[in-house]
C-alpha positions as CSV (number, residue, x, y, z in Angstrom):
1,X,52.3,5.1,-17.8
2,X,49.8,3.1,-16.7
3,X,46.2,3.7,-17.5
4,X,43.7,1.6,-15.5
5,X,40.1,0.3,-16.6
6,X,37.7,0.2,-13.9
7,X,34.4,-1.8,-13.8
8,X,31.6,-0.6,-11.2
9,X,30.8,-2.9,-8.5
10,X,27.1,-4.6,-8.8
11,X,26.0,-2.7,-5.4
12,X,26.1,0.6,-7.0
13,X,22.9,2.0,-8.9
14,X,23.7,2.4,-12.7
15,X,20.2,3.4,-13.3
16,X,17.9,5.8,-12.6
17,X,14.9,4.1,-11.1
18,X,11.5,4.3,-12.1
19,X,10.3,2.5,-8.7
20,X,12.4,5.1,-6.5
21,X,10.3,7.6,-8.7
22,X,6.8,6.4,-8.6
23,X,7.5,6.1,-5.0
24,X,8.8,9.5,-4.7
25,X,4.9,10.6,-6.9
26,X,3.1,8.6,-3.9
27,X,0.2,7.0,-5.9
28,X,2.5,3.9,-5.9
29,X,2.5,3.4,-2.1
30,X,-0.6,4.8,-1.7
31,X,-2.3,1.7,-3.8
32,X,-0.3,-0.6,-1.9
33,X,-1.7,0.3,1.2
34,X,-5.3,0.7,0.3
35,X,-5.2,-2.8,-2.0
36,X,-3.4,-4.1,1.2
37,X,-0.3,-5.4,-1.2
38,X,2.4,-6.6,1.6
39,X,4.9,-5.2,-0.5
40,X,7.9,-3.2,1.4
41,X,11.0,-1.4,-0.3
42,X,14.5,-2.3,-0.1
43,X,17.7,-1.7,-1.7
44,X,17.8,-4.5,-4.9
45,X,20.9,-6.5,-5.1
46,X,21.7,-3.7,-8.2
47,X,21.6,-1.0,-6.2
48,X,18.3,0.1,-7.8
49,X,15.0,-0.2,-5.7
50,X,13.2,-3.7,-5.5
51,X,9.5,-4.4,-3.5
52,X,9.2,-7.7,-1.5
53,X,6.1,-9.2,-0.5
54,X,6.1,-10.1,3.3
55,X,2.6,-13.0,3.2
56,X,2.9,-16.3,5.0
57,X,2.8,-17.6,1.3
58,X,5.2,-15.0,-0.3
59,X,7.8,-14.5,1.7
60,X,10.3,-14.7,-0.8
61,X,9.0,-13.1,-3.6
62,X,10.9,-10.1,-4.9
63,X,9.7,-7.2,-7.7
64,X,13.6,-6.3,-8.5
65,X,16.2,-5.0,-10.8
66,X,18.6,-6.5,-11.1
67,X,21.9,-6.0,-13.4
68,X,21.5,-7.8,-16.9
69,X,24.8,-10.7,-16.3
70,X,23.1,-11.4,-12.6
71,X,19.5,-12.0,-14.5
72,X,21.2,-14.3,-16.8
73,X,23.2,-16.5,-14.3
74,X,20.1,-16.9,-11.9
75,X,18.4,-18.1,-15.0
76,X,20.9,-20.5,-16.1
77,X,21.2,-21.7,-12.8
78,X,17.2,-22.8,-13.0
79,X,15.7,-20.0,-10.6
80,X,12.4,-19.6,-11.2
81,X,12.0,-15.9,-12.0
82,X,10.2,-13.9,-14.8
83,X,11.4,-10.7,-16.9
84,X,8.4,-8.1,-17.0
85,X,10.7,-4.7,-18.3
86,X,13.8,-3.9,-19.1
87,X,15.3,0.0,-19.2
88,X,17.9,1.1,-20.7
89,X,19.6,4.3,-20.0
90,X,23.2,6.5,-20.8
91,X,25.7,7.4,-18.5
92,X,28.8,9.3,-19.4
93,X,32.4,7.7,-19.2
94,X,35.6,9.7,-19.6
95,X,39.6,9.1,-19.0
96,X,40.9,11.0,-15.4
97,X,44.2,12.6,-15.1
98,X,45.4,14.5,-12.5
99,X,45.7,18.1,-13.0
100,X,49.2,18.5,-13.5
101,X,49.2,16.0,-16.2
102,X,50.7,17.1,-19.4
103,X,48.2,14.5,-21.5
104,X,45.6,16.9,-23.2
105,X,44.1,14.1,-26.0
106,X,43.6,10.7,-26.9
107,X,46.6,10.7,-28.9
108,X,49.2,11.5,-26.5
109,X,48.5,8.2,-24.8
110,X,50.3,6.4,-27.7
111,X,52.9,3.4,-27.0
112,X,51.3,3.5,-22.8
113,X,50.7,0.2,-21.3
114,X,47.3,0.1,-20.2
115,X,46.4,-2.0,-17.2
116,X,43.3,-3.8,-16.3
117,X,42.0,-5.4,-13.4
118,X,40.4,-8.5,-13.5
119,X,37.5,-10.1,-11.7
120,X,35.5,-13.3,-11.5
121,X,32.3,-11.3,-11.8
122,X,30.4,-11.1,-15.1
123,X,29.2,-7.4,-14.6
124,X,32.7,-6.4,-14.8
125,X,34.3,-9.0,-17.3
126,X,31.5,-7.4,-19.3
127,X,32.2,-3.7,-18.2
128,X,35.9,-4.1,-19.0
129,X,35.5,-5.4,-22.4
130,X,32.6,-2.7,-23.2
131,X,35.2,0.2,-21.7
132,X,38.3,-2.0,-24.0
133,X,36.1,-1.9,-27.0
134,X,35.5,2.2,-26.8
135,X,38.9,3.1,-25.6
136,X,40.5,0.8,-28.7
137,X,38.1,2.7,-31.4
138,X,38.9,6.1,-29.9
139,X,42.6,5.3,-30.3
140,X,42.0,4.0,-34.0
141,X,40.6,6.9,-34.7
142,X,43.9,9.6,-33.9
143,X,45.8,6.7,-35.7
144,X,47.1,4.4,-32.9
145,X,46.6,0.8,-34.0
146,X,45.3,-1.4,-31.3
147,X,47.5,-4.1,-32.1
148,X,50.5,-1.8,-30.6
149,X,49.2,-1.4,-27.2
150,X,50.5,-4.0,-24.4
151,X,47.7,-5.0,-21.7
152,X,49.2,-5.4,-18.7
153,X,47.4,-6.2,-15.5
154,X,47.3,-3.9,-12.3
155,X,47.9,-5.4,-8.8
156,X,45.8,-3.9,-6.4
157,X,47.8,-1.3,-4.2
158,X,48.0,-2.8,-0.6
159,X,45.7,-1.4,2.2
160,X,43.1,0.1,-0.5
161,X,41.7,-2.9,-1.3
162,X,38.4,-2.6,0.7
163,X,37.3,0.4,-1.6
164,X,34.8,0.0,-4.0
165,X,35.9,-0.5,-7.4
166,X,35.4,3.2,-8.4
167,X,37.2,4.7,-5.1
168,X,40.3,2.0,-5.8
169,X,40.7,3.5,-9.2
170,X,40.7,6.9,-8.0
171,X,43.2,6.5,-5.2
172,X,45.5,4.7,-7.7
173,X,45.5,7.8,-9.6
174,X,45.7,10.4,-6.8
175,X,48.7,8.5,-5.4
176,X,50.7,8.2,-8.7
177,X,50.5,4.6,-9.3
178,X,48.8,4.8,-12.4
179,X,48.7,8.2,-14.6
180,X,45.5,7.8,-15.8
181,X,42.0,6.5,-14.8
182,X,39.2,4.8,-17.5
183,X,35.6,5.8,-15.5
184,X,32.7,4.8,-16.2
185,X,31.3,6.8,-13.3
186,X,31.6,10.6,-14.4
187,X,32.6,12.9,-11.9
188,X,31.0,16.2,-11.8
189,X,33.1,19.6,-12.7
190,X,33.3,20.3,-8.7
191,X,34.3,17.3,-7.2
192,X,37.0,17.0,-10.3
193,X,38.2,20.6,-9.6
194,X,38.3,19.5,-5.5
195,X,40.3,16.4,-6.1
196,X,42.8,17.9,-8.2
197,X,41.8,15.6,-11.4
198,X,40.5,16.3,-15.0
199,X,39.4,14.6,-18.2
200,X,41.0,14.0,-21.7
201,X,39.5,16.8,-23.5
202,X,38.7,14.6,-26.8
203,X,36.8,11.6,-24.9
204,X,33.6,11.4,-23.7
205,X,31.2,8.4,-24.2
206,X,27.8,7.8,-23.4
207,X,27.4,4.3,-23.4
208,X,24.5,2.7,-22.3
209,X,23.8,0.4,-18.6
210,X,20.9,-1.7,-18.9
211,X,18.7,-2.8,-15.9
212,X,16.1,-5.9,-16.3
213,X,12.7,-6.1,-14.0
214,X,12.3,-9.3,-12.7
215,X,9.7,-10.6,-11.0
216,X,9.6,-14.1,-9.3
217,X,7.5,-16.7,-10.6
218,X,5.6,-17.3,-7.8
219,X,4.6,-14.3,-7.2
220,X,2.6,-14.0,-10.6
221,X,1.1,-17.0,-10.6
222,X,-0.5,-16.3,-7.2
223,X,-0.9,-12.8,-7.2
224,X,-0.8,-11.5,-10.9
225,X,-3.0,-8.8,-9.9
226,X,0.0,-7.1,-7.8
227,X,2.3,-7.2,-10.2
228,X,0.2,-5.9,-13.1
229,X,-0.9,-2.7,-11.1
230,X,2.6,-2.1,-10.4
231,X,4.2,-2.7,-13.4
232,X,1.2,0.1,-14.5
233,X,2.3,2.0,-11.3
234,X,5.6,2.3,-13.3
235,X,4.6,2.8,-16.6
236,X,2.8,6.0,-15.6
237,X,5.9,7.5,-13.5
238,X,7.9,7.0,-16.9
239,X,5.3,9.1,-18.9
240,X,5.3,11.8,-16.2
241,X,9.3,12.0,-16.3
242,X,9.0,12.4,-20.1
243,X,6.5,15.3,-19.6
244,X,8.3,16.9,-16.9
245,X,12.2,16.9,-17.6
246,X,13.5,19.0,-14.8
247,X,11.4,17.4,-12.1
248,X,12.7,13.7,-13.3
249,X,16.3,14.9,-13.6
250,X,15.9,16.1,-9.9
251,X,14.6,12.6,-8.8
252,X,18.1,11.4,-10.2
253,X,20.1,13.6,-9.1
254,X,18.7,13.0,-5.6
255,X,19.0,9.1,-5.9
256,X,22.6,9.2,-6.5
257,X,23.9,12.4,-4.6
258,X,24.8,14.6,-7.8
259,X,24.3,18.1,-7.7
260,X,20.8,19.0,-9.7
261,X,22.9,20.6,-12.4
262,X,25.9,17.8,-12.8
263,X,23.2,15.3,-14.1
264,X,22.9,15.8,-17.9
265,X,26.3,15.6,-17.6
266,X,26.9,12.2,-15.8
267,X,24.1,10.6,-17.5
268,X,23.1,12.6,-20.6
269,X,20.1,15.5,-21.5
270,X,18.0,12.7,-22.5
271,X,17.5,10.8,-19.6
272,X,14.0,12.4,-18.7
273,X,13.2,9.4,-21.6
274,X,15.0,6.9,-20.1
275,X,13.3,6.0,-17.2
276,X,10.2,3.4,-19.2
277,X,10.5,-0.4,-18.9
278,X,9.0,-0.9,-22.1
279,X,11.0,-4.4,-23.9
280,X,11.9,-2.9,-27.2
281,X,13.6,-3.8,-29.6
282,X,16.9,-2.2,-28.3
283,X,17.2,-3.3,-25.5
284,X,16.3,-7.2,-26.1
285,X,18.7,-7.5,-28.4
286,X,21.3,-5.7,-25.8
287,X,20.5,-8.7,-23.3
288,X,20.5,-11.4,-25.7
289,X,24.1,-10.3,-27.0
290,X,25.0,-9.9,-23.6
291,X,24.2,-14.1,-22.9
292,X,25.9,-14.6,-25.9
293,X,29.1,-13.1,-24.8
294,X,29.0,-14.6,-21.2
295,X,28.7,-18.2,-22.8
296,X,31.4,-17.5,-24.9
297,X,33.4,-16.9,-21.7
298,X,32.2,-19.8,-20.0
299,X,30.1,-18.1,-16.9
300,X,26.5,-19.4,-17.9
301,X,26.0,-22.9,-16.6
302,X,23.7,-23.5,-19.1
303,X,21.7,-22.2,-22.5
304,X,18.3,-20.9,-21.5
305,X,15.4,-19.3,-24.1
306,X,15.1,-15.3,-23.1
307,X,11.6,-15.6,-24.6
308,X,10.4,-18.0,-22.3
309,X,11.4,-16.3,-19.5
310,X,9.8,-13.2,-21.0
311,X,6.3,-12.6,-19.2
312,X,4.9,-10.8,-22.0
313,X,0.9,-11.4,-21.0
314,X,1.3,-10.0,-17.9
315,X,3.4,-6.6,-19.5
316,X,0.0,-6.5,-21.8
317,X,-2.3,-6.9,-19.0
318,X,-0.8,-3.5,-16.7
319,X,-0.6,-1.4,-19.7
320,X,-4.8,-2.5,-20.3
321,X,-5.3,-1.6,-16.5
322,X,-3.6,1.6,-17.7
323,X,-5.6,2.4,-21.0
324,X,-9.0,1.3,-18.6
325,X,-8.5,4.3,-16.0
326,X,-7.8,1.9,-13.3
327,X,-4.6,3.4,-12.0
328,X,-4.4,7.2,-10.3
329,X,-2.5,9.7,-12.0
330,X,0.6,10.8,-10.1
331,X,0.5,14.2,-9.5
332,X,3.7,15.0,-8.1
333,X,2.3,17.2,-4.8
334,X,3.6,15.4,-1.7
335,X,1.4,13.2,0.5
336,X,0.7,13.5,3.8
337,X,2.6,11.6,5.7
338,X,-0.1,10.0,6.9
339,X,-0.9,8.1,3.7
340,X,1.9,5.6,4.7
341,X,2.6,5.6,8.2
342,X,-0.4,5.7,11.0
343,X,-0.4,8.8,13.7
344,X,2.0,8.3,16.5
345,X,0.2,6.1,19.3
346,X,1.0,9.3,21.5
347,X,-2.0,10.6,20.0
348,X,-4.5,8.4,21.2
349,X,-2.6,7.7,24.6
350,X,-1.6,11.3,25.5
351,X,-5.0,12.9,26.9
352,X,-6.4,14.8,29.0
353,X,-10.0,13.4,30.8
354,X,-12.7,14.8,28.8
355,X,-15.2,17.5,30.8
356,X,-19.0,16.0,31.0
357,X,-21.2,19.0,30.0
358,X,-23.9,19.8,31.9
359,X,-26.0,21.3,29.4
360,X,-26.4,23.6,26.3
361,X,-25.4,26.7,28.2
362,X,-21.9,25.1,29.2
363,X,-21.4,23.0,25.7
364,X,-21.8,26.7,23.9
365,X,-19.4,28.3,26.1
366,X,-16.9,24.7,25.5
367,X,-17.5,25.5,22.2
368,X,-16.6,29.4,21.7
369,X,-13.6,28.5,24.1
370,X,-12.5,26.2,21.3
371,X,-13.0,28.5,18.6
372,X,-11.4,31.1,19.7
373,X,-8.3,28.4,20.2
374,X,-8.2,26.7,16.9
375,X,-9.2,30.2,14.6
376,X,-6.0,31.9,14.9
377,X,-4.1,28.8,13.1
378,X,-6.8,28.0,10.4
379,X,-5.7,29.6,7.5
380,X,-2.1,28.1,7.7
381,X,-3.3,24.5,8.8
382,X,-5.3,24.6,5.4
383,X,-2.1,26.5,3.3
384,X,-0.1,23.2,4.5
385,X,-2.4,20.8,5.1
386,X,-1.7,20.4,8.6
387,X,-3.7,17.9,10.3
388,X,-4.8,19.4,13.5
389,X,-3.8,16.5,15.8
390,X,-4.1,19.0,18.8
391,X,-6.9,20.3,17.8
392,X,-8.9,17.0,17.3
393,X,-7.8,16.1,21.0
394,X,-8.4,19.4,22.5
395,X,-12.3,18.5,21.1
396,X,-12.5,15.5,23.3
397,X,-10.9,17.1,26.5
398,X,-13.5,19.9,26.3
399,X,-16.4,17.6,26.2
400,X,-17.5,18.5,23.0
401,X,-18.1,14.8,21.9
402,X,-20.2,13.6,24.1
403,X,-22.7,16.5,23.5
404,X,-25.5,14.1,22.1
405,X,-25.1,11.0,25.2
406,X,-28.8,11.2,26.4
407,X,-28.7,12.6,30.2
408,X,-29.7,9.3,31.6
409,X,-26.5,8.5,30.6
410,X,-24.8,11.1,32.2
411,X,-24.2,12.9,29.3
412,X,-25.9,17.0,28.3
413,X,-28.1,15.6,25.8
414,X,-28.0,19.1,24.2
415,X,-31.1,20.4,21.7
416,X,-30.4,20.3,17.9
417,X,-30.7,24.1,17.9
418,X,-27.5,23.9,20.2
419,X,-26.3,21.3,18.5
420,X,-26.3,23.3,15.1
421,X,-25.4,26.8,17.0
422,X,-21.8,24.8,18.0
423,X,-21.3,23.7,14.4
424,X,-21.6,27.0,13.5
425,X,-19.4,28.2,15.8
426,X,-16.6,26.0,15.2
427,X,-16.9,25.9,11.4
428,X,-16.7,29.9,11.6
429,X,-13.4,29.3,13.4
430,X,-12.4,26.4,10.9
431,X,-14.1,24.7,8.4
432,X,-12.3,21.4,7.9
433,X,-12.6,21.3,12.0
434,X,-16.4,22.0,11.9
435,X,-16.8,18.9,10.0
436,X,-14.6,16.1,11.4
437,X,-17.3,15.7,14.3
438,X,-20.5,15.4,12.3
439,X,-19.8,11.6,11.6
440,X,-19.4,11.2,15.3
441,X,-22.7,12.2,16.3
442,X,-24.1,11.0,13.4
443,X,-23.5,7.7,14.7
444,X,-23.9,8.6,18.7
445,X,-27.8,9.2,17.5
446,X,-28.0,5.5,15.4
447,X,-26.6,4.0,19.0
448,X,-29.2,5.9,20.8
449,X,-32.2,4.8,18.4
450,X,-31.5,1.1,18.1
451,X,-28.7,0.2,20.6
452,X,-29.3,-2.5,23.3
453,X,-29.2,-1.3,26.6
454,X,-25.3,-2.9,27.1
455,X,-24.4,-1.4,23.9
456,X,-25.8,2.4,24.7
457,X,-23.9,1.6,28.3
458,X,-20.7,0.8,26.5
459,X,-20.3,3.1,23.8
460,X,-21.6,6.3,25.5
461,X,-19.4,5.6,28.7
462,X,-16.3,5.3,25.8
463,X,-17.9,9.2,24.2
464,X,-17.9,10.5,27.6
465,X,-14.5,9.5,28.5
466,X,-13.6,11.6,25.4
467,X,-13.6,8.4,22.5
468,X,-14.1,10.0,18.6
469,X,-16.5,7.6,16.1
470,X,-14.9,7.9,12.5
471,X,-17.1,6.8,9.5
472,X,-16.5,3.6,7.1
473,X,-19.7,4.8,5.0
474,X,-18.9,5.5,1.3
475,X,-17.9,3.3,-1.1
476,X,-15.7,3.9,-4.7
477,X,-17.6,2.2,-7.7
478,X,-16.0,0.9,-10.6
479,X,-19.3,1.4,-12.5
480,X,-20.9,4.8,-12.9
481,X,-24.0,5.6,-12.0
482,X,-23.6,2.5,-9.3
483,X,-24.1,3.1,-5.3
484,X,-23.6,-0.6,-4.1
485,X,-22.7,-1.4,-0.9
486,X,-20.1,-3.6,-1.8
487,X,-18.4,-4.3,2.4
488,X,-19.1,-7.4,3.8
489,X,-19.9,-9.2,6.7
490,X,-20.6,-12.9,7.7
491,X,-20.6,-15.1,10.5
492,X,-17.2,-16.5,11.3
493,X,-18.2,-18.8,13.1
494,X,-14.8,-18.2,15.6
495,X,-15.5,-16.9,19.1
496,X,-15.7,-13.2,17.6
497,X,-18.3,-13.8,15.7
498,X,-18.8,-11.9,12.5
499,X,-15.9,-10.9,10.1
500,X,-16.0,-7.8,7.7
501,X,-14.2,-6.9,4.8
502,X,-14.1,-4.1,1.8
503,X,-13.1,-0.5,1.5
504,X,-14.2,2.6,1.9
505,X,-13.7,6.2,1.1
506,X,-14.5,9.9,2.3
507,X,-13.9,8.9,5.9
508,X,-14.1,12.0,7.3
509,X,-12.4,11.9,10.5
510,X,-11.3,8.0,10.6
511,X,-7.3,8.8,11.3
512,X,-8.6,10.5,13.9
513,X,-11.0,8.3,15.6
514,X,-11.0,5.3,18.4
515,X,-13.7,3.5,16.6
516,X,-14.8,3.5,13.3
517,X,-18.4,2.3,12.4
518,X,-18.3,0.3,9.1
519,X,-21.6,0.1,7.1
520,X,-21.8,-3.7,5.5
521,X,-24.4,-5.6,4.2
522,X,-24.9,-9.1,5.5
523,X,-26.0,-12.3,4.1
524,X,-29.5,-11.5,3.6
525,X,-28.5,-7.9,2.0
526,X,-29.5,-5.9,5.1
527,X,-27.3,-3.0,5.8
528,X,-25.7,-3.3,9.4
529,X,-23.3,-0.8,11.2
530,X,-19.9,-2.4,12.7
531,X,-18.3,-0.8,15.3
532,X,-14.4,-1.5,14.7
533,X,-11.7,-0.7,16.9
534,X,-9.6,1.6,15.3
535,X,-6.3,-0.3,15.8
536,X,-8.0,-3.4,15.3
537,X,-6.0,-6.6,13.2
538,X,-6.7,-5.8,9.3
539,X,-7.9,-2.1,9.7
540,X,-6.1,0.2,7.5
541,X,-6.4,4.0,7.9
542,X,-5.4,6.2,5.4
543,X,-5.0,9.8,4.5
544,X,-5.2,10.1,0.7
545,X,-7.7,12.6,0.8
546,X,-6.7,15.3,-2.1
547,X,-9.8,17.1,-2.6
548,X,-9.1,20.8,-3.5
549,X,-11.4,21.9,-0.4
550,X,-11.5,20.8,3.5
551,X,-7.9,19.5,3.5
552,X,-7.4,18.3,6.7
553,X,-10.4,16.3,7.6
554,X,-8.5,13.4,6.4
555,X,-11.5,12.1,4.3
556,X,-9.5,9.2,2.9
557,X,-9.4,5.4,2.9
558,X,-10.6,2.8,5.2
559,X,-9.6,-0.9,3.9
560,X,-10.9,-3.5,6.2
561,X,-9.2,-7.2,5.6
562,X,-11.0,-9.7,6.9
563,X,-12.0,-8.1,10.5
564,X,-12.9,-9.9,13.8
565,X,-16.6,-8.3,15.0
566,X,-17.9,-9.6,18.1
567,X,-21.7,-9.4,17.8
568,X,-22.3,-6.5,20.6
569,X,-20.8,-4.3,17.9
570,X,-22.9,-4.9,15.6
571,X,-25.8,-2.7,14.8
572,X,-29.2,-3.6,12.7
573,X,-29.0,-0.3,11.2
574,X,-31.9,-1.0,8.7
575,X,-34.2,-0.9,11.5
576,X,-33.9,2.9,12.0
577,X,-36.2,3.0,8.8
578,X,-38.5,0.6,9.1
579,X,-41.2,3.3,10.3
580,X,-41.1,7.5,10.8
581,X,-37.6,8.4,11.5
582,X,-35.8,11.9,11.8
583,X,-32.4,9.9,11.7
584,X,-32.2,11.5,8.1
585,X,-32.5,14.8,8.9
586,X,-30.5,14.6,11.7
587,X,-27.2,13.8,9.6
588,X,-27.9,16.5,7.1
589,X,-28.6,19.3,9.4
590,X,-24.6,19.3,10.8
591,X,-23.7,19.8,7.4
592,X,-25.7,22.6,6.5
593,X,-24.5,23.8,9.6
594,X,-20.9,23.4,8.6
595,X,-21.5,25.6,5.6
596,X,-23.5,28.3,7.5
597,X,-20.5,28.6,10.0
598,X,-18.3,29.0,6.8
599,X,-19.9,31.7,4.9
600,X,-20.7,33.7,7.8
601,X,-16.5,33.8,8.2
602,X,-16.0,34.6,4.7
603,X,-18.5,37.6,4.8
604,X,-17.0,38.7,7.9
605,X,-12.9,38.4,5.9
606,X,-14.7,40.5,2.7
607,X,-16.3,43.0,5.1
608,X,-12.4,43.2,6.9
609,X,-11.0,43.4,3.7
610,X,-13.0,46.2,2.0
611,X,-13.0,48.4,5.3
612,X,-9.1,48.2,5.8
613,X,-8.1,47.2,2.1
614,X,-9.9,47.9,-1.1
615,X,-9.8,51.5,-3.3
616,X,-12.9,52.8,-3.7
617,X,-14.1,52.3,-7.7
618,X,-12.7,55.2,-10.1
619,X,-15.9,57.6,-10.4
620,X,-17.9,56.4,-7.1
621,X,-17.0,59.8,-5.2
622,X,-17.0,57.8,-2.2
623,X,-13.8,58.9,-0.2
624,X,-13.2,54.7,1.0
625,X,-14.7,51.5,-0.4
626,X,-16.8,50.9,3.2
627,X,-18.9,53.9,1.8
628,X,-19.6,53.2,-1.9
629,X,-22.9,52.8,-2.2
630,X,-23.2,49.9,-4.7
631,X,-20.8,47.8,-2.3
632,X,-22.9,48.9,0.7
633,X,-25.9,47.1,-1.6
634,X,-24.3,44.1,-2.2
635,X,-23.4,43.3,1.4
636,X,-27.0,44.3,2.0
637,X,-28.1,41.3,0.0
638,X,-25.9,38.4,1.1
639,X,-26.7,40.0,4.7
640,X,-30.0,39.1,4.3
641,X,-29.8,36.0,2.6
642,X,-27.1,34.8,5.6
643,X,-30.0,35.7,8.2
644,X,-32.5,33.8,6.0
645,X,-30.7,30.2,5.6
646,X,-29.7,30.6,9.6
647,X,-33.6,31.3,10.2
648,X,-34.4,28.7,8.1
649,X,-31.4,26.3,9.6
650,X,-33.1,26.8,13.4
651,X,-36.5,26.3,12.2
652,X,-35.4,23.3,10.6
653,X,-33.4,22.1,14.2
654,X,-37.1,22.8,15.9
655,X,-38.7,20.4,13.5
656,X,-36.0,17.4,14.8
657,X,-36.4,18.3,18.3
658,X,-40.3,18.1,17.7
659,X,-40.0,14.9,16.2
660,X,-37.9,13.3,18.5
661,X,-40.8,14.0,21.2
662,X,-43.6,12.7,19.3
663,X,-42.2,10.8,16.3
664,X,-44.6,9.8,13.9
665,X,-45.3,10.5,10.1
666,X,-46.6,13.9,10.2
667,X,-43.3,15.5,12.7
668,X,-40.9,13.1,10.9
669,X,-42.3,14.5,7.7
670,X,-42.1,17.9,8.9
671,X,-38.3,17.7,10.4
672,X,-37.1,16.3,6.1
673,X,-39.3,18.9,4.7
674,X,-37.1,21.9,6.9
675,X,-34.3,20.4,6.9
676,X,-34.1,19.5,3.0
677,X,-35.4,23.3,2.3
678,X,-32.3,24.7,4.5
679,X,-29.9,22.4,3.2
680,X,-31.0,23.8,-0.2
681,X,-31.1,28.0,0.9
682,X,-27.9,27.3,2.8
683,X,-25.9,26.0,-0.6
684,X,-26.8,28.7,-2.6
685,X,-26.3,31.2,-0.1
686,X,-23.2,30.0,1.2
687,X,-21.2,29.3,-2.1
688,X,-22.5,33.0,-3.4
689,X,-21.3,34.4,-0.3
690,X,-17.9,32.6,-0.4
691,X,-17.6,33.5,-4.3
692,X,-18.8,37.4,-3.8
693,X,-15.8,37.5,-1.2
694,X,-13.4,38.5,-4.1
695,X,-16.1,40.6,-6.1
696,X,-16.6,43.3,-3.2
697,X,-12.9,43.1,-1.9
698,X,-11.3,43.2,-5.2
699,X,-8.3,41.6,-7.4
700,X,-5.7,42.0,-4.6
701,X,-7.9,40.2,-2.1
702,X,-6.6,37.0,-4.1
703,X,-3.7,37.1,-3.2
704,X,-2.4,33.7,-2.1
705,X,-1.1,35.5,1.2
706,X,-4.5,35.8,2.6
707,X,-6.0,32.4,1.3
708,X,-9.4,33.8,1.2
709,X,-10.1,31.1,-1.2
710,X,-10.1,28.4,1.1
711,X,-13.7,29.3,2.5
712,X,-14.8,28.8,-1.4
713,X,-12.9,25.7,-1.9
714,X,-14.6,24.7,1.4
715,X,-18.0,25.0,0.6
716,X,-17.5,23.9,-2.9
717,X,-16.4,20.7,-2.1
718,X,-18.8,20.2,1.3
719,X,-22.1,20.9,-0.3
720,X,-21.2,18.2,-3.4
721,X,-21.8,16.0,-0.3
722,X,-25.5,15.6,-0.8
723,X,-26.6,17.5,-3.6
724,X,-28.4,20.7,-3.4
725,X,-30.6,19.9,-6.4
726,X,-31.7,16.7,-5.2
727,X,-34.0,18.9,-2.3
728,X,-35.6,21.2,-4.5
729,X,-37.6,17.5,-5.6
730,X,-38.1,16.9,-2.1
731,X,-39.7,20.1,-1.2
732,X,-41.5,20.6,-4.3
733,X,-43.1,17.2,-3.7
734,X,-44.6,18.6,-0.9
735,X,-45.7,21.9,-1.7
736,X,-47.3,20.1,-5.0
737,X,-48.7,17.1,-4.1
738,X,-48.6,17.2,-0.3
739,X,-46.3,14.4,-0.3
740,X,-43.3,14.1,2.3
741,X,-40.0,12.6,0.7
742,X,-39.4,9.0,2.4
743,X,-36.0,8.2,2.5
744,X,-34.6,4.4,1.9
745,X,-31.1,3.1,2.4
């Protein structure tokens, strides 16, 4: 009989890939996009994932897994690469025979001829040598002397040479060319049954497969921070795998095209521990041993020092990033498809013309129409985090983006009272959608206050045609308590005039917008607003928002890299605050209106549930929950507080309109005072009502199918935007000392 020993070709992956796992978990690709690291994922020569860096200076730079023999050959040829990690995983190997074969154990192989396919590929040579050692040891244990075996070369079967080694071996077995195959890529039980083959009963071996993580030396020299961050993400992915056994094995099954239940038999039950890239003594010694073997076979051009090739310093710096908490821990939750790619072009191009609203009543009617259209899908959008793409186009079509465009420029210029009512109406239908246009109207107001005639004409016209503004205001700071604007805008000297760079977060609505107003500081540390086209070169918008509420607002990141800005698109934002202003109050009142709308929806859902589903409390004597005195009293409390908050909000809206009509220190102060008062009361009321929903409706109202917790989640996260506790101090200064709060930027 003949036994053929095969080695898998290098194009087939032998290890479960931790780069692929880090991508699957989501934080690595998000971090790459946030930081503008131009990494493109691809299949490396070893079959695992690699990253190629596509910049003008780093076009050929890579970070990839490779077979150890390939790495050693590259190093011995003088290639400039660095070793930054090693991984070692165990794969099951077996001896396959046809189902009808009389052989059962290794002892049945006595006096047989073992055939080897020789190749000049060092990876195959080493694997064959390892296979021979393992088989020799197994034969020795059965009393068969290794020196009694006759090793012969088996010629390939004509017509099947184009198959890879594993398939070629298997075909030779199935065609009867050989009686047994030494398989270093174990088949699943189901596959063996389908093919009509089985394993020798007493030969199962788990043999190590090593992969080397290499980086181009030029990449480490020019962009060490890129490599450090990626390595830190790989460390975290490895830690995650160790703590999430089943999920890690499911990932490996997906990578290799295996049934999930087969992973532990093809690899081992400890695969989840083997995703790491740490350079341990064990895997390093294996690499050194392999180098010596290849040298003995004259397969290396020259001897090289592996210690010199190992970049221990960058590995340590990656660990320091991790220890310092500068890398996001993977959550293993599905990320938005728009975290890795942009919205389709059709979202911006396939639109109906926007209506031009004629006044307040027309605007209110448009808002009611919109609310009825979006209400039915609100819960499901939140549950599935389905972004409201159609809904945002519809908002523009109905003319609801032009609400505060002045009449002199063709807009309806609705009162603040009407604007507040519209925000309440929309937020009552869907709290997330209600928040999205807040910044749009905020920046429209800034154009009215400080824009030149040319700027007003252009941007108001854009809005009346249906253009939406996003926002890029807030930034994440690396230092606790620091609230500085790090985004900068500088004169570039070119035709465009200025260059803008920075990174923003909490950028609600930016993903859906045509223009993104960006807050930045100029050379004199003065605050400017640059209106940047959404698709301008250097602008990246990511839907990486992961808050527990307001899940479809796309309040994620905006990254700006050397974005060109003409002077006509710059606004001197600081000028708004040179004297009395109602701009801050105008921005805040829309937030309060969103929370009132959500609270009203929560109270209505609570009432409906109590009437239709809640059982009366035991011993209450009521025939239905809606007749229970304590519940009636509680709804009375909540209803009164809601009405009081709404009334104060209306009063605040009127104060803003009064300041707009006759702006001075007194009217501006009264606008700020009443908005701060309303903001505090609305926050307290909305949180109480959304929490009380479950108190009055009972345990069954907490069933996931109702998704009532979205009201609490939405209010809880949105009210943190500008903490209500600070408003008490602003109001207290007036009632105690007669001093209005002065807002400073």
